[in-house]
C-alpha positions in Angstrom: 140.1 90.6 135.3 137.4 87.9 135.1 137.6 85.8 132.0 134.5 85.6 129.9 133.1 82.7 127.8 130.8 83.2 124.9 127.9 80.8 125.2 125.0 80.3 122.8 121.5 79.9 124.3 118.9 77.6 122.7 116.7 80.6 122.0 116.8 82.2 118.6 116.5 85.9 118.0 112.8 86.6 117.5 111.7 86.5 113.8 110.3 89.7 112.6 110.6 89.4 108.9 109.0 87.0 106.4 111.2 85.0 104.0 111.5 86.6 100.6 110.6 83.4 98.8 108.0 80.7 99.5 109.1 77.6 101.5 111.1 75.5 101.4 114.0 77.8 102.3 117.3 76.2 101.3 120.3 78.3 102.0 122.9 77.5 99.3 125.6 79.8 100.8 125.5 81.4 104.3 126.6 84.7 105.7 130.4 85.1 106.2 131.3 88.3 108.0 134.3 90.1 106.5 137.2 90.8 108.9 137.2 94.5 107.9 134.6 96.5 105.8 136.8 95.9 102.7 137.8 92.3 103.3 136.4 89.3 101.5 133.3 87.7 102.8 129.7 86.8 101.8 127.6 89.7 102.9 124.3 87.9 102.8 122.7 84.5 102.2 121.9 82.8 99.0 118.5 81.1 98.9 118.1 78.4 96.3 115.5 79.6 93.8 115.0 79.3 90.1 114.6 82.3 87.7 110.9 83.3 87.7 110.3 82.5 91.4 108.2 85.2 93.1 110.0 87.5 95.5 108.2 89.1 98.5 109.0 92.0 100.7 110.5 90.7 104.0 109.1 93.6 105.9 107.1 96.8 105.5 109.2 99.6 104.1 110.0 101.9 101.2 111.7 100.9 98.0 115.1 102.7 98.3 116.7 101.3 95.1 115.7 99.7 91.9 118.3 99.2 89.2 121.3 97.3 88.0 124.5 96.8 90.0 127.2 95.5 87.7 125.5 92.6 85.9 122.4 92.1 88.1 119.1 93.7 88.8 118.8 94.7 92.5 115.9 95.9 94.8 116.6 97.5 98.2 113.9 98.0 100.8 114.3 100.4 103.8 112.1 99.2 106.7 113.4 102.0 109.0 115.7 102.2 112.0 118.8 102.3 109.7 118.0 98.9 108.1 118.3 98.2 104.4 117.5 94.8 102.8 118.9 94.2 99.3 117.7 91.4 97.1 119.4 90.2 93.8 118.9 89.3 91.1 115.3 90.5 91.0 113.2 91.7 88.1 111.2 94.5 89.9 107.4 94.9 90.0 107.8 98.0 92.2 109.2 101.5 91.7 111.6 103.7 93.6 109.8 105.4 96.6 106.9 102.9 96.6 105.7 101.8 100.1 105.5 98.0 100.3 103.9 95.7 102.9 105.5 92.6 104.4 104.7 89.7 102.1 103.8 91.8 99.1 105.3 90.5 95.8 108.0 92.9 94.7 109.4 91.0 91.8 110.7 87.7 90.5 114.1 86.0 90.6 116.0 87.1 87.5 119.4 86.1 86.1 122.8 87.5 86.7 125.0 87.8 89.8 127.2 85.4 91.4 124.8 82.4 91.4 123.2 83.1 88.0 119.8 81.4 87.7 119.8 79.3 90.8 119.5 81.6 93.8 118.2 84.8 95.4 120.8 86.7 97.4 119.6 88.8 100.3 121.9 91.1 102.1 121.1 93.3 105.2 122.8 96.4 106.4 122.1 98.2 109.6 123.5 101.7 109.8 125.8 100.9 107.0 127.2 97.6 108.3 126.3 94.2 107.0 124.7 91.6 109.3 123.4 88.2 108.8 119.9 88.2 107.3 119.1 85.3 109.5 119.1 87.7 112.4 115.8 89.0 111.1 114.5 85.8 109.4 115.1 83.6 112.4 117.8 81.0 112.8 120.5 83.0 114.6 120.9 82.0 118.2 121.4 84.6 120.9 124.9 84.8 122.3 125.4 85.6 126.0 128.6 86.1 128.0 129.2 84.0 131.0 131.7 84.6 133.8 134.3 82.0 134.5 135.0 81.4 138.2 
């Protein structure tokens, strides 16, 4: 058996989405993958943003959820291919089933959630599994496997 080493190239995964808030983009808390689907983790990133900050659709898609989850207003967008982006807390300017365009304003940062009035949380699921939103926003470097002689 040939041992393998995980190496990270200098090239980032191509950015296909736009950021859901205007620049600058300060990540207050990064993505932390859970060990199992039910383990602790941080299933998204927190972008520092004050209540009232405009929130934009990161990609073209259909609004698949608008409502409250526990103590926070949430919007989910389904761009297709099994992807779902959820943003919270967001006071919606869109309705369930509405088609939205990348960069279209969909709401404003609201209050509630784990970071109250100081952030916008964005989580991304692909086929039901959480992945880092930076995979689609840019900033995640590609990993490659190298053979060890």
